[in-house]
C-alpha positions in Angstrom: 2.4 156.8 191.1 2.9 153.7 188.9 5.8 151.4 188.8 5.7 150.9 185.0 8.6 152.2 182.9 7.6 152.6 179.5 8.6 150.4 176.7 11.1 153.2 175.0 13.2 153.6 178.3 13.5 150.1 178.5 15.0 149.6 174.8 17.1 152.9 175.4 18.6 151.4 178.7 19.1 148.0 176.7 21.3 149.7 174.3 23.1 152.0 176.8 23.9 148.6 178.5 25.0 146.6 175.6 27.3 149.3 174.5 29.1 149.8 177.3 29.1 145.5 177.7 30.7 145.4 174.4 33.2 148.3 175.1 34.8 146.8 178.3 34.7 143.2 176.2 36.5 144.6 173.1 38.7 146.7 175.5 39.7 143.1 177.3 40.4 141.3 173.9 42.0 144.4 172.8 44.3 144.4 175.7 44.8 140.3 175.8 45.5 140.6 171.6 48.4 143.3 172.6 49.5 141.3 175.6 50.1 138.0 173.4 51.7 140.2 170.5 54.0 141.6 173.2 54.5 137.8 174.6 54.9 136.6 171.0 57.7 139.5 170.6 59.5 138.4 174.0 59.5 135.0 172.7 62.4 135.9 170.2 65.4 137.8 171.3 69.0 138.4 169.6 71.6 136.2 171.1 74.6 138.5 171.9 77.8 137.7 169.6 80.6 135.6 171.3 83.2 134.1 169.5 85.9 132.0 170.2 88.6 130.4 168.7 88.5 127.8 166.8 92.0 126.6 167.5 90.9 126.1 171.2 88.5 123.4 170.1 90.5 121.9 167.2 91.9 118.5 168.1 93.5 116.8 164.8 92.5 117.1 161.3 93.1 114.7 158.2 91.6 114.1 154.6 90.1 111.2 153.5 91.5 108.4 150.8 89.8 108.4 147.4 88.1 104.9 147.5 86.4 105.6 150.6 84.0 108.2 152.6 84.1 108.6 156.3 81.2 108.4 157.9 81.8 109.2 161.2 84.9 109.7 164.0 84.5 106.8 166.6 87.6 108.8 168.4 90.7 110.0 167.1 92.1 106.6 165.5 89.1 104.7 163.8 86.2 105.8 162.0 83.2 104.3 160.3 83.1 104.6 156.5 81.2 103.9 153.6 82.5 102.1 150.3 82.9 104.5 147.5 80.2 102.6 145.5 78.2 102.9 148.2 77.7 98.6 149.2 79.5 98.2 151.8 80.0 100.4 155.8 83.0 99.2 157.6 85.6 100.2 160.7 88.7 101.5 159.8 92.1 101.7 162.2 94.3 104.4 161.2 96.7 103.6 163.0 97.1 100.2 161.3 94.6 100.5 158.2 92.9 97.6 159.0 89.2 97.6 158.3 86.4 95.3 159.3 83.0 95.1 157.4 79.8 95.9 159.4 77.6 95.6 156.7 77.2 94.9 152.9 74.6 96.0 150.8 73.2 93.1 148.5 71.0 94.6 146.2 72.0 97.3 143.8 69.2 99.2 143.9 69.6 100.0 147.7 71.1 103.3 149.1 71.6 103.7 152.9 69.6 107.1 153.7 71.0 108.5 156.6 73.9 107.8 159.6 74.1 108.5 163.3 76.3 107.8 166.0 75.7 108.0 169.7 78.7 106.9 171.2 78.3 102.9 171.6 75.8 102.3 168.7 75.7 102.9 164.8 72.9 103.2 163.7 71.7 103.9 159.6 69.0 103.1 157.2 69.0 101.0 154.0 66.4 102.1 151.7 64.8 101.4 147.9 66.3 103.9 145.8 63.9 104.6 142.5 64.2 107.5 139.6 63.2 110.8 140.4 62.3 112.7 144.0 58.4 111.7 143.9 59.3 108.0 142.9 60.8 107.3 146.6 60.0 104.0 148.0 58.7 103.8 151.6 60.4 100.7 151.9 63.1 100.5 154.3 65.3 98.9 157.0 66.5 100.5 160.3 70.1 98.7 161.8 72.4 99.4 164.7 75.7 98.4 165.1 77.2 98.0 168.4 81.0 98.6 168.2 81.7 97.2 171.7 80.5 93.9 170.7 80.9 94.1 166.9 77.2 93.2 166.8 74.8 93.9 164.0 70.8 94.1 164.9 67.6 94.7 162.6 65.5 97.2 164.8 62.9 97.7 162.1 61.0 97.6 158.8 58.9 100.0 156.9 57.3 98.5 153.7 54.4 99.9 151.5 52.8 96.4 151.4 49.0 97.0 151.8 49.1 100.8 152.8 47.7 102.7 150.3 51.2 104.9 149.0 50.3 107.8 147.4 52.8 110.4 145.9 52.4 112.5 148.6 53.4 110.0 151.1 56.5 108.3 149.2 57.6 112.3 149.1 57.6 112.5 152.7 58.8 108.9 153.2 62.1 110.6 151.8 61.7 113.5 153.9 61.6 111.1 157.2 64.6 109.1 155.8 66.6 112.3 156.0 67.8 112.1 159.6 67.8 109.4 162.2 69.0 110.1 166.0 69.8 108.2 168.6 71.5 108.4 172.2 72.7 106.0 175.1 71.3 103.3 173.1 67.7 104.9 172.1 66.8 105.6 168.4 64.1 107.8 167.3 62.4 107.5 164.2 59.3 107.8 161.8 57.4 105.3 160.2 54.0 104.6 158.6 51.5 101.9 160.2 47.9 101.1 159.4 46.0 101.2 162.5 43.1 99.0 162.8 40.3 101.7 161.8 42.2 101.3 158.0 43.5 104.9 158.8 47.4 105.3 157.8 49.5 107.4 160.6 52.7 108.6 160.5 54.0 107.2 164.2 57.3 108.6 166.1 58.7 105.5 167.5 62.2 104.8 170.4 63.7 101.5 169.9 66.2 100.7 173.2 68.5 98.8 171.3 69.8 96.3 174.6 66.4 95.4 175.8 64.8 95.3 172.2 61.6 97.6 173.5 59.9 99.9 171.4 57.7 103.2 172.5 55.3 105.1 170.8 55.9 108.5 171.2 53.2 110.1 168.9 51.0 109.9 165.9 49.1 111.9 163.4 47.0 110.2 160.7 48.6 110.7 157.2 47.4 113.2 154.7 47.9 115.3 152.0 50.8 118.5 152.6 51.1 117.6 156.4 54.5 115.8 157.1 56.6 114.4 160.7 60.0 116.3 160.4 62.5 113.4 161.6 62.3 113.6 165.5 65.3 114.1 167.9 66.6 112.5 171.4 69.0 113.4 173.6 68.8 111.5 177.3 64.9 110.8 177.7 63.9 114.0 175.6 62.6 113.9 172.6 61.6 116.6 170.1 59.5 117.0 166.8 57.7 119.0 164.4 54.5 118.4 163.0 54.6 120.7 159.8 51.5 121.9 157.6 52.8 122.9 153.6 50.7 124.6 151.3 51.7 126.2 148.2 50.4 128.4 145.7 51.3 129.2 142.2 53.3 132.5 143.9 55.4 130.9 146.9 55.1 128.1 149.3 54.5 128.7 153.1 54.8 126.3 156.1 53.4 126.2 159.5 55.2 124.2 162.0 54.5 123.2 165.8 57.7 121.9 167.8 56.7 119.1 170.8 58.7 118.0 173.7 58.1 114.7 175.0 59.7 113.1 177.9 60.0 109.0 178.3 60.4 108.9 182.0 57.6 111.6 182.9 55.6 110.6 179.5 54.8 114.2 179.0 54.0 116.0 175.8 53.8 119.6 175.9 54.5 122.3 172.9 57.2 124.0 172.9 56.8 126.6 170.0 55.5 130.0 170.6 53.9 130.1 167.4 53.7 128.5 163.6 56.9 129.6 162.5 59.3 126.5 163.6 60.5 123.6 162.3 63.2 120.8 162.1 64.1 120.7 165.8 67.6 119.9 167.1 68.0 118.5 171.0 71.2 118.3 173.0 71.2 118.3 176.9 68.9 121.3 177.9 68.9 123.4 174.4 66.7 122.8 171.7 67.2 124.6 167.9 64.9 124.9 165.2 64.8 126.7 162.0 62.8 130.0 162.0 60.3 131.2 159.2 58.9 134.4 159.9 55.9 134.7 158.4 55.8 131.3 157.3 57.5 131.6 154.4 60.9 130.1 153.2 63.2 133.2 152.7 65.2 135.4 155.3 64.8 132.4 157.5 67.0 132.2 160.8 68.0 129.2 163.2 66.8 129.5 166.8 68.0 128.5 170.3 65.5 127.6 173.4 67.0 126.5 176.6 64.2 124.0 177.9 64.8 124.0 181.6 63.8 127.4 181.7 60.3 128.2 181.6 58.2 130.1 180.5 60.0 129.1 177.0 62.1 131.9 175.3 63.4 131.4 171.7 67.1 133.2 170.7 68.2 133.8 167.4 71.7 132.5 167.3 72.3 132.6 163.2 70.4 135.4 161.0 71.4 137.1 157.8 72.9 140.4 159.5 75.0 138.3 162.2 77.7 137.9 159.7 79.3 139.8 156.2 77.1 138.9 153.6 77.0 138.5 150.2 74.5 141.1 147.8 71.3 138.9 147.9 67.7 139.7 149.0 66.5 136.2 149.7 68.9 134.5 152.6 68.3 130.7 153.1 69.8 128.4 156.0 69.6 124.6 155.9 69.9 121.7 157.9 70.6 122.6 161.3 72.6 119.8 163.1 74.0 119.4 166.7 76.2 116.8 167.5 78.2 116.6 170.2 77.4 119.8 171.8 78.2 121.6 168.0 75.8 123.3 165.7 76.4 123.2 162.4 74.7 124.7 159.3 74.8 125.5 155.7 73.7 129.1 153.9 74.0 131.1 150.9 74.8 134.1 153.1 78.4 133.9 154.2 81.5 135.4 152.4 84.0 135.5 154.8 84.2 132.4 156.4 82.4 128.8 157.7 80.9 129.0 161.2 79.5 126.6 163.9 78.0 127.0 167.3 79.1 125.5 170.4 76.2 124.6 172.8 79.0 123.3 175.5 79.9 127.6 176.1 77.3 129.4 173.8 79.9 130.5 171.3 80.6 130.9 167.8 83.8 129.6 166.2 84.7 130.2 162.3 87.3 128.1 160.6 89.3 130.6 159.9 91.4 128.5 156.9 88.4 127.7 154.7 86.7 129.7 151.4 83.6 129.6 150.9 82.3 128.1 147.5 80.7 130.5 144.5 76.7 129.7 145.8 76.6 127.9 149.0 79.0 127.8 152.0 80.4 124.6 152.5 77.9 121.7 153.7 79.0 120.8 157.3 77.6 118.0 158.9 78.8 116.9 162.7 78.7 113.1 163.8 80.0 111.4 167.3 78.5 112.3 170.8 82.0 111.1 172.6 84.8 110.9 172.8 85.4 113.1 170.3 83.2 114.8 167.5 84.1 114.4 163.0 83.5 117.8 161.3 82.6 116.6 158.2 82.9 118.8 155.2 81.4 117.2 151.6 82.6 118.4 148.2 84.8 121.2 149.3 86.0 123.1 146.3 89.6 124.8 147.2 89.9 128.6 146.0 86.6 128.1 144.1 88.6 125.1 141.5 87.5 122.4 140.1 89.9 120.6 142.4 87.6 118.9 145.2 88.4 117.2 148.2 86.6 116.6 151.6 88.4 117.4 155.2 87.6 116.4 158.4 88.2 118.1 161.5 87.9 116.2 165.0 87.0 118.5 167.5 87.6 118.1 171.5 
């Protein structure tokens, strides 16, 4: 008997083996995709509504004088202000009325871009102002002021110099100016630097004000449609987003990846489950971010993650159906901002009041006696880490009239 197997039989057997292998492989792939989809859904959960009484966290209320703009509250009796002409910072004692000049802006074409307070140091960026958003210069200077010693520090500068500054780079530079963050004497920021290879990078830097030591956390090559949102810091943890914006004739979509870096361990990790999250902020073990479902700037949400627990899960804390809304098909939220343990934001969805979210007790608080404006709810910004927090309402219009004023709420 011959041991030879006919060629047709070998061919048929090969086909059968390939089909079975392909079926098993596809089954594993489909199972993997199904598992990944389920995991992605589990990463975003709706946070249960729990509302507290605003009177329980309110410490003090006052309104600004006509000749000054309040920037941050140092405590319940002192604040840092910016002059009406925006050419000088000062500290004012409300009990004595005394003002102490911190910094005088000498060039009229310069403008303060961003300010922040970490309990001891007041930070601000002074940048060159030009006409038009895309004509914004990349030139700026970062300062710090020690409220305990009355000393001013020059932290860093960014100049166009020999950088090949493009229209896109100028536009992104204004995004980087929007916010700077500091905590416990460390300030984190983004600047442009040219490497030895001639490539221009966006560099995330940290400065320890007391020791004047600098750390480079990360850097990415500068390129069209890609930029880093301003990084946020709390203790030794820093979060930031590398985002890519794609515009077409009909819409704009944005993909973002959020990273977490620890200064003590030098460990960097990605904490966003997909490309829908941008603009992260951190407070203690909580990170908040804007979520753009399907990467589109509509129906946006604000989400929360407890980074002390793994795997990382994100809870949706601000979304259109959380509170009564206007008759609107497109909902937008903007500028999630954390300070003193309180999260603030603004959007076009509210009709019955202004809300904040406390990361101290994970509760929502409604400011009951304020009415929203016709188009957008009031722009609320929170400043100051300790010992109190100033809740800053800009250009608030009373009863939708032309009588505008600013009111400041000091929170516990």
